[in-house]
C-alpha positions in Angstrom: 0.0 0.0 -0.2 2.7 2.2 1.3 4.9 1.9 -2.6 1.9 2.3 -4.6 1.0 5.5 -2.5 4.7 6.6 -3.4 4.9 5.4 -6.8 4.8 8.7 -9.4 1.9 6.2 -12.0 -0.6 6.2 -8.6 -0.7 10.1 -8.1 -0.5 10.5 -12.2 -4.1 8.6 -12.7 -5.2 10.9 -9.3 -4.6 14.0 -10.6 -5.6 12.9 -14.3 -9.1 11.8 -12.2 -9.0 14.7 -10.1 -8.9 17.2 -12.9 -11.2 15.5 -15.4 -13.9 15.2 -12.7 -13.5 18.8 -12.1 -13.4 19.9 -15.6 -17.0 18.0 -16.2 -18.6 18.8 -13.2 -17.7 22.5 -14.2 -19.3 21.9 -17.7 -22.4 20.3 -16.8 -23.7 23.3 -14.2 -21.6 26.1 -14.4 -21.4 26.3 -18.6 -24.9 27.2 -18.4 -24.3 30.1 -17.4 -21.8 31.4 -19.7 -22.6 33.7 -22.3 -21.3 35.4 -25.0 -22.4 38.5 -27.0 -25.4 38.0 -25.0 -25.5 34.4 -25.9 -25.0 31.0 -23.9 -24.0 28.2 -26.1 -23.7 25.3 -23.4 -27.4 26.3 -22.2 -29.3 22.7 -23.7 -28.0 19.4 -23.2 -26.8 18.3 -26.6 -23.6 21.0 -26.8 -22.5 19.8 -23.1 -22.7 15.9 -24.0 -20.4 17.1 -26.7 -18.2 18.8 -24.9 -17.8 16.1 -22.4 -17.1 13.8 -25.3 -14.2 15.7 -26.3 -13.0 15.6 -22.7 -13.1 12.2 -22.8 -11.1 12.1 -25.9 -8.7 14.1 -24.2 -7.9 12.1 -21.8 -7.9 9.0 -23.6 -4.9 10.4 -25.7 -3.0 11.5 -22.2 -3.5 8.2 -21.4 -2.1 6.2 -24.2 0.8 8.7 -24.2 2.4 7.6 -21.3 4.9 5.8 -21.6 5.2 2.3 -19.9 6.5 2.6 -16.1 8.2 -0.9 -15.7 12.0 -0.2 -16.7 13.8 -2.1 -19.3 17.2 -4.0 -17.4 19.9 -2.9 -17.1 23.4 -4.6 -19.0 24.0 -6.2 -16.3 20.7 -7.8 -15.6 19.7 -5.4 -12.8 16.8 -3.9 -13.1 16.7 0.4 -14.1 15.1 3.1 -12.0 12.5 5.5 -13.9 15.6 7.8 -15.0 16.9 4.2 -16.4 19.9 5.0 -15.0 20.9 3.3 -11.9 19.5 -0.2 -10.5 16.4 0.2 -8.8 16.4 -0.1 -4.8 20.0 0.7 -5.2 21.3 4.3 -3.3 24.3 4.6 -5.0 27.1 6.3 -3.5 28.5 9.9 -5.0 30.6 9.5 -7.6 32.4 12.4 -9.0 34.1 10.9 -11.8 30.5 9.0 -12.8 28.9 12.5 -12.6 31.1 14.5 -14.5 30.9 12.0 -17.4 27.4 11.8 -17.4 26.8 15.6 -17.9 29.7 15.6 -20.0 27.9 12.9 -22.1 24.3 14.6 -21.9 25.8 17.7 -22.9 27.6 15.5 -26.1 24.3 14.5 -26.8 22.4 17.8 -27.0 25.3 19.0 -29.2 25.3 16.0 -31.4 21.2 16.3 -32.0 21.8 20.0 -32.4 23.8 19.3 -35.6 21.1 16.6 -37.1 18.7 19.5 -36.1 19.9 22.2 -38.2 20.7 19.5 -41.0 19.1 20.9 -44.3 16.4 17.4 -44.9 15.7 17.5 -41.7 12.2 18.3 -40.0 11.9 20.9 -38.1 8.6 20.6 -36.6 8.7 17.1 -35.2 11.3 14.5 -33.3 11.9 13.1 -36.7 15.5 14.2 -37.5 17.1 12.0 -34.8 16.0 9.3 -37.1 17.6 11.2 -40.3 20.8 9.0 -40.3 21.5 5.8 -38.8 23.5 5.9 -35.7 26.1 2.8 -35.5 27.9 1.9 -31.8 31.8 1.6 -32.5 32.7 -0.1 -29.1 35.2 -3.2 -28.7 38.2 -4.1 -26.1 40.5 -1.5 -25.1 43.1 -0.7 -27.3 41.5 -2.1 -30.3 41.9 0.6 -32.1 37.9 2.0 -32.0 39.1 5.4 -32.9 41.6 4.8 -35.4 39.4 2.7 -37.4 37.0 5.9 -37.9 39.6 7.9 -38.6 41.4 5.9 -41.3 38.2 5.0 -42.6 38.5 7.0 -45.6 35.0 8.5 -45.0 33.7 12.1 -45.1 33.5 14.1 -41.8 32.0 17.5 -42.6 31.0 18.6 -39.3 33.6 20.9 -37.1 32.8 21.4 -33.9 35.4 24.3 -32.9 34.9 23.3 -29.0 36.5 19.9 -30.3 38.8 21.1 -32.8 38.9 19.2 -36.2 38.2 15.9 -37.2 34.2 15.9 -37.3 34.0 15.3 -34.4 32.1 16.2 -31.2 33.2 15.0 -28.1 31.3 14.0 -24.7 33.3 13.1 -22.4 36.9 10.9 -22.2 34.3 7.9 -22.9 32.1 9.1 -25.8 32.7 11.2 -29.1 30.4 11.4 -32.7 31.5 11.3 -35.8 29.3 12.4 -38.5 29.8 10.9 -41.8 27.7 12.4 -45.0 25.7 8.7 -44.5 25.8 7.7 -40.5 26.4 8.3 -37.2 29.7 7.0 -35.7 29.4 6.8 -31.5 32.5 5.9 -30.8 32.5 4.5 -26.8 34.8 3.2 -24.7 32.4 0.4 -23.4 32.5 -1.5 -20.5 35.0 -3.7 -22.3 38.2 -3.8 -21.7 41.6 -5.6 -22.9 42.0 -7.9 -19.5 38.1 -8.2 -18.6 37.6 -6.6 -16.2 35.4 -3.2 -16.1 35.2 -1.3 -12.9 32.1 -0.6 -11.0 32.1 3.3 -12.3 33.3 2.1 -15.9 30.2 0.0 -16.5 27.7 2.8 -14.8 28.8 5.3 -17.3 28.1 2.6 -19.4 24.8 2.3 -18.6 24.3 5.8 -18.0 24.9 6.4 -22.0 22.9 3.9 -22.9 19.8 5.2 -21.0 20.3 8.3 -23.0 20.0 6.4 -26.6 16.9 4.8 -25.0 15.9 8.6 -23.9 16.4 10.5 -27.1 16.2 7.8 -30.4 13.3 5.5 -28.1 12.1 3.6 -31.5 15.5 2.5 -33.1 18.5 3.5 -30.3 20.7 2.0 -32.6 21.0 0.8 -36.3 23.8 -1.6 -35.0 27.1 -2.2 -33.4 30.7 -2.6 -35.5 32.4 -4.6 -32.3 36.4 -4.2 -32.7 38.0 -6.8 -31.5 42.3 -6.5 -32.4 44.4 -9.5 -34.2 46.9 -8.9 -31.3 44.4 -9.5 -28.6 43.4 -12.8 -30.5 47.1 -13.9 -30.8 47.9 -13.4 -26.9 44.6 -14.4 -25.0 45.3 -18.2 -24.1 41.8 -20.4 -24.3 40.5 -19.6 -20.7 41.3 -16.1 -22.0 39.3 -16.6 -24.8 36.6 -17.8 -23.3 36.5 -15.5 -20.5 36.6 -12.6 -23.2 33.4 -14.4 -24.9 31.4 -14.6 -22.6 32.1 -10.8 -21.1 31.3 -9.8 -24.6 28.3 -11.5 -24.9 26.8 -10.6 -21.7 27.1 -7.4 -22.9 25.9 -7.4 -26.1 22.6 -9.4 -24.6 23.0 -6.5 -21.8 22.1 -4.2 -24.7 20.0 -5.6 -26.6 17.8 -6.1 -23.9 17.8 -2.8 -22.4 17.9 -0.7 -25.8 14.5 -3.5 -26.9 15.7 -3.6 -30.4 17.8 -6.7 -32.0 20.2 -4.5 -33.9 23.3 -6.7 -36.6 26.7 -6.7 -35.1 29.8 -6.6 -37.3 32.6 -8.0 -36.1 35.8 -5.9 -37.1 39.3 -7.8 -36.8 41.5 -4.9 -36.4 45.3 -4.5 -36.6 45.1 -7.6 -39.3 49.1 -5.9 -40.5 49.9 -8.0 -37.7 49.7 -10.6 -39.8 53.6 -11.2 -41.2 53.6 -10.7 -45.2 50.6 -7.9 -44.8 52.3 -5.3 -46.3 54.5 -7.2 -48.6 50.9 -8.8 -49.8 49.3 -6.1 -50.5 52.0 -3.6 -51.6 51.2 -1.7 -55.1 47.3 -1.8 -54.2 45.5 1.3 -56.0 43.1 2.8 -53.6 40.0 2.2 -54.9 41.4 -2.2 -53.8 42.3 -0.6 -50.2 38.8 0.6 -49.8 37.4 -2.8 -50.8 36.0 -5.1 -48.1 37.9 -8.0 -47.2 35.8 -10.6 -45.2 32.6 -11.7 -45.4 28.7 -11.3 -44.7 26.7 -13.7 -43.4 22.7 -14.5 -44.2 19.9 -13.5 -41.7 19.7 -16.9 -39.7 16.8 -17.6 -37.4 16.3 -17.9 -33.8 17.8 -21.7 -33.6 21.2 -19.9 -35.7 19.8 -21.3 -38.9 19.8 -20.3 -42.7 17.4 -20.3 -45.0 19.3 -23.5 -46.4 19.1 -24.9 -42.7 23.1 -24.7 -42.7 24.7 -23.2 -39.1 26.4 -19.5 -39.2 29.3 -21.4 -38.0 29.8 -24.2 -40.5 29.1 -21.0 -43.0 31.5 -19.1 -41.6 33.9 -22.2 -41.8 33.1 -22.2 -45.4 33.4 -18.9 -46.4 36.6 -18.4 -44.6 37.9 -20.5 -46.5 36.6 -19.3 -49.8 37.9 -15.9 -48.8 41.5 -17.4 -48.5 40.9 -19.1 -52.3 39.8 -16.2 -53.5 44.0 -14.3 -52.9 45.2 -17.4 -55.0 45.8 -15.5 -57.9 47.1 -12.4 -55.8 49.7 -14.7 -54.0 51.4 -16.2 -58.1 51.0 -12.4 -59.1 52.5 -11.2 -56.5 55.3 -13.7 -56.1 56.0 -13.8 -59.7 56.4 -10.2 -59.9 58.4 -9.2 -56.7 62.3 -9.4 -57.2 63.5 -9.0 -53.7 63.5 -12.5 -52.5 63.2 -11.6 -48.8 59.4 -10.4 -49.5 58.4 -12.4 -52.3 58.7 -15.5 -49.4 56.7 -12.5 -46.9 54.2 -12.9 -49.5 53.9 -16.2 -50.2 53.1 -16.6 -46.2 50.5 -14.5 -45.7 48.1 -16.5 -46.4 49.0 -19.5 -44.6 49.3 -17.0 -41.4 45.8 -15.7 -42.2 44.6 -19.9 -42.3 46.4 -19.8 -39.0 44.1 -17.3 -37.3 41.2 -18.9 -38.1 40.2 -21.2 -35.4 40.9 -18.4 -32.8 38.6 -16.2 -35.2 36.0 -19.0 -35.2 36.2 -20.2 -31.7 35.1 -16.5 -30.3 33.1 -15.7 -33.0 31.0 -19.0 -31.8 31.2 -18.6 -28.1 30.2 -14.3 -28.3 26.7 -15.8 -30.7 25.7 -19.4 -30.2 22.3 -19.3 -29.5 21.0 -20.2 -26.4 17.5 -20.9 -25.3 18.0 -18.6 -22.2 18.3 -15.0 -24.4 16.8 -13.4 -27.5 19.7 -14.6 -30.0 22.2 -12.1 -31.1 22.3 -10.9 -34.8 26.2 -11.4 -36.2 25.5 -10.0 -40.0 29.6 -9.6 -40.6 33.2 -10.2 -39.7 36.0 -7.9 -41.7 39.4 -7.5 -41.3 41.0 -4.0 -41.1 44.3 -2.2 -40.8 44.0 1.4 -39.6 47.9 1.5 -38.5 49.4 1.3 -41.9 51.1 4.4 -41.3 52.8 3.1 -37.8 53.1 -0.1 -38.7 55.2 0.3 -41.9 58.4 1.5 -39.1 57.8 -2.0 -37.3 57.8 -5.3 -38.1 54.6 -6.8 -37.3 56.4 -10.6 -37.2 56.2 -12.5 -34.3 56.4 -15.7 -35.3 59.3 -15.3 -37.7 62.0 -12.6 -36.0 63.0 -11.1 -38.9 64.0 -6.9 -39.8 62.2 -5.4 -42.0 63.4 -3.7 -44.9 63.7 0.0 -45.4 63.2 0.1 -48.7 60.5 -2.2 -49.4 57.7 -0.1 -48.0 57.7 3.5 -49.1 54.7 2.8 -51.1 52.8 2.0 -47.8 54.0 5.4 -45.4 52.5 7.6 -48.2 48.8 5.9 -47.0 46.4 8.0 -45.2 44.0 5.4 -45.0 44.0 2.4 -43.5 42.8 -1.0 -45.6 39.2 -2.7 -46.0 37.9 0.1 -43.8 35.5 2.4 -46.3 33.6 0.1 -48.3 32.6 -1.8 -45.4 31.0 0.8 -43.5 29.6 2.6 -46.4 28.5 0.0 -48.8 27.8 -2.7 -46.6 27.2 -1.5 -43.2 25.6 1.7 -43.6 23.6 0.0 -46.5 21.9 -2.2 -44.1 20.7 0.7 -42.1 17.0 -0.5 -41.9 17.9 -4.4 -40.6 17.5 -3.1 -37.2 14.1 -4.1 -35.6 12.0 -1.3 -33.5 10.9 -1.7 -30.3 8.0 -3.7 -30.2 6.6 -2.0 -26.8 6.8 1.2 -27.8 5.3 0.0 -31.5 2.5 -1.6 -29.6 1.9 1.1 -27.7 1.9 3.5 -30.6 -0.2 0.4 -33.0 -2.6 1.0 -29.3 -2.7 4.7 -29.9 -3.4 4.7 -33.3 -6.5 2.3 -32.9 -7.3 4.1 -30.0 -7.9 7.4 -32.3 -9.3 5.7 -34.6 -12.3 4.6 -32.5 -12.8 7.2 -30.6 -12.4 9.3 -34.0 -15.3 6.6 -35.1 -17.4 7.0 -32.0 -17.3 10.9 -32.4 -18.4 10.8 -36.2 -21.0 8.3 -35.4 -22.1 10.4 -32.2 -22.2 13.9 -34.8 -24.0 11.3 -37.8 -26.7 10.4 -35.3 -27.2 13.9 -34.1 -27.3 15.3 -37.4 -30.2 12.7 -38.2 -32.0 13.4 -35.1 -31.8 17.3 -35.4 -33.0 16.4 -39.1 -35.9 14.5 -38.3 -36.7 17.2 -35.5 -36.4 19.9 -38.2 -38.8 18.6 -40.3 -41.2 17.4 -37.7 -41.0 21.4 -36.6 -41.7 22.9 -40.0 -44.6 20.0 -40.1 -45.7 22.0 -36.9 -45.3 25.3 -37.6 -47.3 24.3 -41.3 -50.4 22.5 -39.2 -50.4 26.1 -36.8 -50.0 28.9 -39.8 -52.9 27.0 -41.1 -54.9 27.1 -37.9 -53.5 30.6 -37.3 -55.1 31.5 -41.1 -58.6 30.0 -40.1 -58.6 32.0 -36.5 -57.8 35.2 -38.3 -59.7 34.8 -41.2 -63.2 35.5 -39.3 -61.2 39.1 -38.0 -59.7 40.1 -41.4 -63.7 39.4 -43.1 -65.9 41.3 -40.3 -66.5 44.4 -40.3 -67.1 44.8 -36.7 -63.4 45.3 -35.9 -61.9 48.1 -36.5 -57.7 49.0 -35.6 -58.7 51.5 -32.7 -61.3 49.5 -31.2 -60.3 49.5 -27.9 -62.0 46.3 -26.9 -59.2 43.6 -27.2 -61.6 39.9 -26.5 -62.2 39.4 -30.0 -58.4 39.4 -31.2 -57.0 38.0 -28.1 -57.7 34.3 -29.6 -56.2 35.6 -32.5 -53.1 36.4 -30.4 -52.8 33.6 -28.4 -52.8 31.0 -31.5 -49.9 33.0 -32.6 -47.8 33.0 -29.7 -49.3 28.7 -29.6 -46.9 28.5 -32.8 -44.0 25.9 -32.4 -40.2 27.7 -33.2 -36.7 26.4 -33.8 -33.6 27.8 -31.8 
């Protein structure tokens, strides 16, 4: 009982009922005494009934516009409070770091929304401008190169905020930045993931606060997808136990994110720092800008709730087969590079690139299976793509990526790579594949049901109002016809009463005896009238 009396939803209903009752009483009892220019429009019953119907319509619209008071669970599975930022029932300790980061993120979010509001094609009279461009969350383990992936993608970032300097970004604290490209908004966030698999409570709280901001400002589709960056260096350094731990942690965070946002979004796994593979620079030496922008990876078909494709194949069987096909498609380039390369060492590097690329396949496949294998306890994640990229081409040219073969890189063989300012295999993966599938994300089912209920409620109320007006108009038409007939009959009766007076010579205009004319006047006064 105490909990109900202290809940916001209870008092919201109380206020609505009290206000509606007072307004209804005023319409019924006080409105008849209200006159405008000498006229009292609400004296009759019908106008007051129509006013009460309008009041009911307004109350129903208010109720339908209320959002559900049941908060979504947090990323860690705990229920949230009404603001969606802290676990319900927990009194958080004051954390200056969390407060500062949350305030910075809220400020950055407002500035980002301001950019969308000022767009040339934005809808200024509504909130649809927040969906003008798709939003993608770029997250992953620490040190995976998320920011480098964005900056060296070759995309155009026209937005320049003076407070954040050049680069087309809007900073939102130390853990988040918004990058505005021509086709999408990339949200570079630190996320709850760490290279050592451990995230502090304050870091996770900052992450939860950020997800709450996304859900608040973009309730229908908070994001259009997640770009999950995992460093190839981490895959090499992780033991099997580490890989299982990190896979379980990433899966838990992605499932929690999907639960909180209430949408099923596509996830694109990007293996960064692919230049760590021995022979990478020698193999791709001399490629054109167009070739460097191409996609190097594979896109998964849409799978059902059990992780099966339309052909009944599991996504992991598809991954194994298509990864081998990806290696097979590179064989012509191996032959071409080996035949055209004069340097013996670089020729050997080129030849060994594919075997080393095949050697990392088990680690990649095992990690993806740990993260995305369907479970009956939760809604499955939507794995959509696996892509290998390298954003650190300039820096990697001066250091040896070899871990298995301790050899020094020749200085003269990487001059072409050193002049490149964009990374390898990032541009088209983002612009042509990921951004092209912006409509693949679902819509918040609860919000969709609420909008559907509102639509049906408005339709039903409109139909009832139209039916009521039609009935009122029909009754008024019938009543007016009857009134006309009554007036006609009364006029005929009045003619009969007045006729003797008109034909009589005894009745004169200046006659002071009214006993003769009173019956005629009474008949005229008794004639029915309209409004």
